[in-house]
N, CA, C and O atoms as CSV, one atom per row, in Angstrom:
chain,resi,resn,atom,element,x,y,z
A,1,MET,N,N,57.871,64.078,149.253
A,1,MET,CA,C,57.533,62.673,149.432
A,1,MET,C,C,58.645,62.027,150.262
A,1,MET,O,O,59.829,62.239,150.000
A,2,ASN,N,N,58.257,61.249,151.248
A,2,ASN,CA,C,59.276,60.609,152.072
A,2,ASN,C,C,59.864,59.391,151.362
A,2,ASN,O,O,59.335,58.934,150.349
A,3,ASP,N,N,60.961,58.875,151.905
A,3,ASP,CA,C,61.662,57.753,151.271
A,3,ASP,C,C,60.787,56.512,151.141
A,3,ASP,O,O,60.871,55.793,150.145
A,4,PHE,N,N,59.947,56.257,152.143
A,4,PHE,CA,C,59.076,55.089,152.131
A,4,PHE,C,C,58.112,55.147,150.943
A,4,PHE,O,O,57.955,54.165,150.218
A,5,CYS,N,N,57.473,56.293,150.748
A,5,CYS,CA,C,56.532,56.453,149.632
A,5,CYS,C,C,57.265,56.427,148.298
A,5,CYS,O,O,56.782,55.849,147.325
A,6,SER,N,N,58.422,57.050,148.262
A,6,SER,CA,C,59.211,57.072,147.037
A,6,SER,C,C,59.602,55.666,146.613
A,6,SER,O,O,59.563,55.335,145.427
A,7,PHE,N,N,59.984,54.829,147.592
A,7,PHE,CA,C,60.359,53.452,147.291
A,7,PHE,C,C,59.184,52.707,146.663
A,7,PHE,O,O,59.341,52.023,145.652
A,8,PHE,N,N,58.012,52.844,147.270
A,8,PHE,CA,C,56.857,52.119,146.730
A,8,PHE,C,C,56.425,52.671,145.373
A,8,PHE,O,O,55.969,51.912,144.518
A,9,LYS,N,N,56.559,53.942,145.170
A,9,LYS,CA,C,56.254,54.518,143.861
A,9,LYS,C,C,57.197,53.912,142.816
A,9,LYS,O,O,56.757,53.501,141.742
A,10,LEU,N,N,58.460,53.861,143.128
A,10,LEU,CA,C,59.440,53.301,142.198
A,10,LEU,C,C,59.188,51.812,141.981
A,10,LEU,O,O,59.237,51.337,140.847
A,11,ALA,N,N,58.923,51.082,143.038
A,11,ALA,CA,C,58.642,49.647,142.907
A,11,ALA,C,C,57.420,49.430,142.024
A,11,ALA,O,O,57.407,48.522,141.192
A,12,ASP,N,N,56.399,50.253,142.198
A,12,ASP,CA,C,55.193,50.148,141.368
A,12,ASP,C,C,55.511,50.435,139.899
A,12,ASP,O,O,54.988,49.770,139.004
A,13,LEU,N,N,56.358,51.414,139.661
A,13,LEU,CA,C,56.735,51.747,138.281
A,13,LEU,C,C,57.513,50.599,137.641
A,13,LEU,O,O,57.334,50.299,136.461
A,14,LYS,N,N,58.378,49.963,138.430
A,14,LYS,CA,C,59.128,48.810,137.922
A,14,LYS,C,C,58.162,47.676,137.576
A,14,LYS,O,O,58.265,47.070,136.510
A,15,ILE,N,N,57.235,47.395,138.474
A,15,ILE,CA,C,56.247,46.339,138.238
A,15,ILE,C,C,55.399,46.653,137.005
A,15,ILE,O,O,55.009,45.751,136.264
A,16,ALA,N,N,55.119,47.932,136.795
A,16,ALA,CA,C,54.317,48.351,135.642
A,16,ALA,C,C,55.069,48.216,134.324
A,16,ALA,O,O,54.483,48.382,133.254
A,17,GLY,N,N,56.371,47.914,134.397
A,17,GLY,CA,C,57.126,47.653,133.180
A,17,GLY,C,C,58.119,48.721,132.760
A,17,GLY,O,O,58.745,48.603,131.707
A,18,TYR,N,N,58.272,49.751,133.562
A,18,TYR,CA,C,59.270,50.757,133.224
A,18,TYR,C,C,60.655,50.170,133.442
A,18,TYR,O,O,60.902,49.495,134.441
A,19,ASP,N,N,61.557,50.431,132.504
A,19,ASP,CA,C,62.907,49.889,132.643
A,19,ASP,C,C,63.811,50.878,133.370
A,19,ASP,O,O,63.422,52.014,133.642
A,20,ALA,N,N,65.009,50.432,133.676
A,20,ALA,CA,C,65.952,51.244,134.446
A,20,ALA,C,C,66.309,52.531,133.725
A,20,ALA,O,O,66.489,53.567,134.364
A,21,SER,N,N,66.412,52.484,132.411
A,21,SER,CA,C,66.748,53.674,131.643
A,21,SER,C,C,65.657,54.741,131.762
A,21,SER,O,O,65.942,55.924,131.945
A,22,GLU,N,N,64.426,54.302,131.656
A,22,GLU,CA,C,63.303,55.243,131.775
A,22,GLU,C,C,63.233,55.840,133.179
A,22,GLU,O,O,62.970,57.032,133.343
A,23,LEU,N,N,63.465,55.017,134.171
A,23,LEU,CA,C,63.391,55.495,135.546
A,23,LEU,C,C,64.580,56.384,135.889
A,23,LEU,O,O,64.449,57.323,136.675
A,24,ARG,N,N,65.722,56.098,135.312
A,24,ARG,CA,C,66.887,56.973,135.493
A,24,ARG,C,C,66.583,58.342,134.896
A,24,ARG,O,O,66.863,59.372,135.510
A,25,SER,N,N,66.009,58.347,133.697
A,25,SER,CA,C,65.649,59.605,133.041
A,25,SER,C,C,64.599,60.387,133.835
A,25,SER,O,O,64.542,61.615,133.763
A,26,ALA,N,N,63.778,59.671,134.582
A,26,ALA,CA,C,62.737,60.315,135.390
A,26,ALA,C,C,63.304,60.904,136.685
A,26,ALA,O,O,62.595,61.586,137.425
A,27,GLY,N,N,64.580,60.636,136.950
A,27,GLY,CA,C,65.227,61.250,138.099
A,27,GLY,C,C,65.515,60.355,139.278
A,27,GLY,O,O,66.001,60.823,140.308
A,28,PHE,N,N,65.225,59.069,139.147
A,28,PHE,CA,C,65.553,58.155,140.236
A,28,PHE,C,C,67.061,57.888,140.234
A,28,PHE,O,O,67.683,57.783,139.177
A,29,SER,N,N,67.626,57.782,141.418
A,29,SER,CA,C,69.071,57.576,141.551
A,29,SER,C,C,69.442,56.112,141.332
A,29,SER,O,O,68.592,55.222,141.374
A,30,LEU,N,N,70.713,55.890,141.103
A,30,LEU,CA,C,71.230,54.530,140.978
A,30,LEU,C,C,70.917,53.732,142.246
A,30,LEU,O,O,70.500,52.576,142.168
A,31,GLU,N,N,71.114,54.337,143.385
A,31,GLU,CA,C,70.847,53.649,144.643
A,31,GLU,C,C,69.383,53.226,144.735
A,31,GLU,O,O,69.077,52.129,145.202
A,32,ASP,N,N,68.475,54.107,144.287
A,32,ASP,CA,C,67.048,53.773,144.284
A,32,ASP,C,C,66.771,52.575,143.380
A,32,ASP,O,O,66.030,51.664,143.750
A,33,LEU,N,N,67.370,52.585,142.202
A,33,LEU,CA,C,67.144,51.501,141.246
A,33,LEU,C,C,67.663,50.173,141.779
A,33,LEU,O,O,67.051,49.128,141.561
A,34,VAL,N,N,68.787,50.217,142.474
A,34,VAL,CA,C,69.339,49.002,143.083
A,34,VAL,C,C,68.409,48.492,144.185
A,34,VAL,O,O,68.181,47.288,144.299
A,35,LYS,N,N,67.875,49.405,144.993
A,35,LYS,CA,C,66.996,49.013,146.107
A,35,LYS,C,C,65.758,48.260,145.634
A,35,LYS,O,O,65.267,47.381,146.342
A,36,VAL,N,N,65.248,48.588,144.457
A,36,VAL,CA,C,64.038,47.904,143.981
A,36,VAL,C,C,64.363,46.700,143.104
A,36,VAL,O,O,63.466,46.092,142.521
A,37,GLY,N,N,65.647,46.358,143.012
A,37,GLY,CA,C,66.001,45.092,142.410
A,37,GLY,C,C,66.488,45.077,140.976
A,37,GLY,O,O,66.548,44.013,140.360
A,38,PHE,N,N,66.836,46.229,140.431
A,38,PHE,CA,C,67.415,46.190,139.088
A,38,PHE,C,C,68.810,45.578,139.185
A,38,PHE,O,O,69.570,45.891,140.102
A,39,GLY,N,N,69.140,44.709,138.242
A,39,GLY,CA,C,70.418,44.028,138.236
A,39,GLY,C,C,71.462,44.751,137.411
A,39,GLY,O,O,71.183,45.764,136.769
A,40,SER,N,N,72.663,44.215,137.441
A,40,SER,CA,C,73.793,44.856,136.772
A,40,SER,C,C,73.591,44.978,135.265
A,40,SER,O,O,73.977,45.989,134.678
A,41,SER,N,N,72.998,43.978,134.629
A,41,SER,CA,C,72.768,44.057,133.181
A,41,SER,C,C,71.778,45.159,132.831
A,41,SER,O,O,71.982,45.913,131.879
A,42,GLU,N,N,70.708,45.244,133.607
A,42,GLU,CA,C,69.699,46.279,133.357
A,42,GLU,C,C,70.276,47.676,133.584
A,42,GLU,O,O,69.959,48.614,132.853
A,43,LEU,N,N,71.111,47.803,134.588
A,43,LEU,CA,C,71.703,49.099,134.897
A,43,LEU,C,C,72.762,49.483,133.871
A,43,LEU,O,O,72.923,50.661,133.553
A,44,LYS,N,N,73.481,48.496,133.357
A,44,LYS,CA,C,74.434,48.777,132.276
A,44,LYS,C,C,73.676,49.298,131.056
A,44,LYS,O,O,74.093,50.273,130.430
A,45,GLU,N,N,72.565,48.649,130.724
A,45,GLU,CA,C,71.751,49.085,129.593
A,45,GLU,C,C,71.211,50.497,129.799
A,45,GLU,O,O,70.957,51.215,128.832
A,46,ALA,N,N,71.035,50.893,131.052
A,46,ALA,CA,C,70.547,52.237,131.371
A,46,ALA,C,C,71.654,53.280,131.302
A,46,ALA,O,O,71.405,54.471,131.490
A,47,GLY,N,N,72.882,52.829,131.031
A,47,GLY,CA,C,73.989,53.766,130.837
A,47,GLY,C,C,74.942,53.927,131.998
A,47,GLY,O,O,75.822,54.788,131.965
A,48,TYR,N,N,74.782,53.115,133.019
A,48,TYR,CA,C,75.715,53.198,134.141
A,48,TYR,C,C,77.006,52.473,133.787
A,48,TYR,O,O,76.992,51.461,133.086
A,49,SER,N,N,78.115,52.999,134.277
A,49,SER,CA,C,79.426,52.406,134.020
A,49,SER,C,C,79.740,51.326,135.047
A,49,SER,O,O,79.060,51.188,136.064
A,50,ALA,N,N,80.789,50.565,134.754
A,50,ALA,CA,C,81.251,49.559,135.710
A,50,ALA,C,C,81.659,50.229,137.021
A,50,ALA,O,O,81.409,49.688,138.098
A,51,ALA,N,N,82.281,51.397,136.935
A,51,ALA,CA,C,82.682,52.128,138.148
A,51,ALA,C,C,81.460,52.536,138.967
A,51,ALA,O,O,81.473,52.451,140.195
A,52,ASP,N,N,80.402,52.981,138.281
A,52,ASP,CA,C,79.168,53.341,138.987
A,52,ASP,C,C,78.631,52.148,139.759
A,52,ASP,O,O,78.267,52.263,140.930
A,53,LEU,N,N,78.587,51.000,139.092
A,53,LEU,CA,C,78.013,49.804,139.707
A,53,LEU,C,C,78.906,49.243,140.806
A,53,LEU,O,O,78.411,48.729,141.809
A,54,LYS,N,N,80.213,49.340,140.621
A,54,LYS,CA,C,81.138,48.912,141.672
A,54,LYS,C,C,80.922,49.759,142.927
A,54,LYS,O,O,80.996,49.251,144.046
A,55,ALA,N,N,80.655,51.051,142.733
A,55,ALA,CA,C,80.474,51.973,143.861
A,55,ALA,C,C,79.240,51.643,144.704
A,55,ALA,O,O,79.162,52.025,145.872
A,56,VAL,N,N,78.273,50.930,144.107
A,56,VAL,CA,C,77.084,50.534,144.876
A,56,VAL,C,C,77.108,49.033,145.189
A,56,VAL,O,O,76.072,48.402,145.401
A,57,ASN,N,N,78.328,48.489,145.210
A,57,ASN,CA,C,78.604,47.142,145.730
A,57,ASN,C,C,78.256,45.971,144.825
A,57,ASN,O,O,78.057,44.861,145.318
A,58,PHE,N,N,78.175,46.184,143.515
A,58,PHE,CA,C,78.098,45.026,142.630
A,58,PHE,C,C,79.487,44.399,142.588
A,58,PHE,O,O,80.494,45.105,142.632
A,59,THR,N,N,79.537,43.080,142.503
A,59,THR,CA,C,80.821,42.376,142.508
A,59,THR,C,C,81.411,42.324,141.103
A,59,THR,O,O,80.726,42.582,140.113
A,60,ILE,N,N,82.674,41.992,141.042
A,60,ILE,CA,C,83.338,41.834,139.755
A,60,ILE,C,C,82.658,40.731,138.938
A,60,ILE,O,O,82.586,40.826,137.713
A,61,PHE,N,N,82.164,39.699,139.600
A,61,PHE,CA,C,81.457,38.623,138.897
A,61,PHE,C,C,80.154,39.134,138.288
A,61,PHE,O,O,79.829,38.806,137.147
A,62,GLN,N,N,79.419,39.926,139.037
A,62,GLN,CA,C,78.170,40.491,138.519
A,62,GLN,C,C,78.437,41.421,137.330
A,62,GLN,O,O,77.672,41.436,136.366
A,63,LEU,N,N,79.510,42.184,137.403
A,63,LEU,CA,C,79.839,43.101,136.314
A,63,LEU,C,C,80.299,42.339,135.072
A,63,LEU,O,O,79.956,42.711,133.950
A,64,LYS,N,N,81.068,41.284,135.273
A,64,LYS,CA,C,81.461,40.457,134.135
A,64,LYS,C,C,80.231,39.814,133.505
A,64,LYS,O,O,80.112,39.771,132.281
A,65,ASN,N,N,79.321,39.316,134.327
A,65,ASN,CA,C,78.094,38.712,133.804
A,65,ASN,C,C,77.214,39.716,133.080
A,65,ASN,O,O,76.412,39.337,132.226
A,66,ALA,N,N,77.355,40.990,133.411
A,66,ALA,CA,C,76.618,42.043,132.713
A,66,ALA,C,C,77.301,42.415,131.392
A,66,ALA,O,O,76.851,43.306,130.671
A,67,ARG,N,N,78.379,41.723,131.099
A,67,ARG,CA,C,79.132,41.886,129.862
A,67,ARG,C,C,79.941,43.184,129.772
A,67,ARG,O,O,80.146,43.733,128.690
A,68,PHE,N,N,80.397,43.659,130.943
A,68,PHE,CA,C,81.419,44.696,130.906
A,68,PHE,C,C,82.700,44.001,130.487
A,68,PHE,O,O,82.949,42.868,130.899
A,69,ASP,N,N,83.512,44.654,129.679
A,69,ASP,CA,C,84.750,44.016,129.246
A,69,ASP,C,C,85.877,44.298,130.241
A,69,ASP,O,O,85.716,45.074,131.183
A,70,ALA,N,N,87.017,43.653,130.010
A,70,ALA,CA,C,88.144,43.761,130.932
A,70,ALA,C,C,88.597,45.210,131.083
A,70,ALA,O,O,88.949,45.631,132.185
A,71,ASN,N,N,88.595,45.974,130.002
A,71,ASN,CA,C,89.012,47.368,130.080
A,71,ASN,C,C,88.059,48.182,130.961
A,71,ASN,O,O,88.504,49.001,131.765
A,72,ASP,N,N,86.751,47.956,130.810
A,72,ASP,CA,C,85.772,48.648,131.656
A,72,ASP,C,C,86.035,48.354,133.135
A,72,ASP,O,O,85.995,49.253,133.975
A,73,LEU,N,N,86.301,47.091,133.433
A,73,LEU,CA,C,86.529,46.700,134.820
A,73,LEU,C,C,87.858,47.230,135.344
A,73,LEU,O,O,87.963,47.604,136.512
A,74,TYR,N,N,88.868,47.262,134.487
A,74,TYR,CA,C,90.158,47.818,134.876
A,74,TYR,C,C,90.003,49.307,135.188
A,74,TYR,O,O,90.535,49.798,136.183
A,75,LEU,N,N,89.271,50.021,134.329
A,75,LEU,CA,C,89.038,51.447,134.555
A,75,LEU,C,C,88.191,51.697,135.805
A,75,LEU,O,O,88.258,52.771,136.402
A,76,ALA,N,N,87.400,50.705,136.193
A,76,ALA,CA,C,86.593,50.817,137.410
A,76,ALA,C,C,87.426,50.589,138.668
A,76,ALA,O,O,86.943,50.800,139.781
A,77,GLY,N,N,88.669,50.160,138.495
A,77,GLY,CA,C,89.560,50.013,139.641
A,77,GLY,C,C,89.956,48.603,140.007
A,77,GLY,O,O,90.635,48.389,141.012
A,78,TYR,N,N,89.541,47.636,139.205
A,78,TYR,CA,C,89.961,46.261,139.479
A,78,TYR,C,C,91.373,46.038,138.950
A,78,TYR,O,O,91.748,46.574,137.907
A,79,SER,N,N,92.146,45.249,139.674
A,79,SER,CA,C,93.530,44.959,139.278
A,79,SER,C,C,93.566,43.895,138.187
A,79,SER,O,O,92.580,43.202,137.934
A,80,LYS,N,N,94.714,43.786,137.555
A,80,LYS,CA,C,94.887,42.735,136.541
A,80,LYS,C,C,94.736,41.349,137.168
A,80,LYS,O,O,94.203,40.438,136.535
A,81,ALA,N,N,95.196,41.187,138.391
A,81,ALA,CA,C,95.044,39.900,139.081
A,81,ALA,C,C,93.568,39.582,139.322
A,81,ALA,O,O,93.147,38.437,139.160
A,82,GLN,N,N,92.785,40.582,139.705
A,82,GLN,CA,C,91.360,40.362,139.908
A,82,GLN,C,C,90.667,40.003,138.594
A,82,GLN,O,O,89.798,39.131,138.563
A,83,LEU,N,N,91.051,40.673,137.519
A,83,LEU,CA,C,90.481,40.375,136.212
A,83,LEU,C,C,90.830,38.952,135.802
A,83,LEU,O,O,89.985,38.227,135.277
A,84,LYS,N,N,92.056,38.559,136.037
A,84,LYS,CA,C,92.481,37.196,135.697
A,84,LYS,C,C,91.705,36.169,136.512
A,84,LYS,O,O,91.379,35.094,136.009
A,85,SER,N,N,91.413,36.493,137.755
A,85,SER,CA,C,90.724,35.540,138.641
A,85,SER,C,C,89.290,35.260,138.192
A,85,SER,O,O,88.704,34.256,138.597
A,86,VAL,N,N,88.716,36.142,137.353
A,86,VAL,CA,C,87.357,35.914,136.855
A,86,VAL,C,C,87.348,35.514,135.384
A,86,VAL,O,O,86.305,35.520,134.728
A,87,GLY,N,N,88.524,35.170,134.882
A,87,GLY,CA,C,88.572,34.600,133.556
A,87,GLY,C,C,88.986,35.506,132.407
A,87,GLY,O,O,88.877,35.121,131.243
A,88,PHE,N,N,89.458,36.698,132.721
A,88,PHE,CA,C,89.956,37.560,131.640
A,88,PHE,C,C,91.416,37.284,131.401
A,88,PHE,O,O,92.027,37.905,130.531
């Protein structure tokens, strides 16, 4: 299946109500899930780490809003100054 068809299949599954965890288990990649609009909170619930989400360009603000704690963000590579700048 080409990328175009795969994207629409995944988008259809999301619309049908499948969550990020179910789609991750079905073999879709993090990048695929991001492309169809899953947010940081949904991806955290699916078991992705702060480092995983940082690697696909979620911001420190998005990760904090997803309720990753300061230690998770520090382990993901954010500095203490960056953590302080977002209220930790």
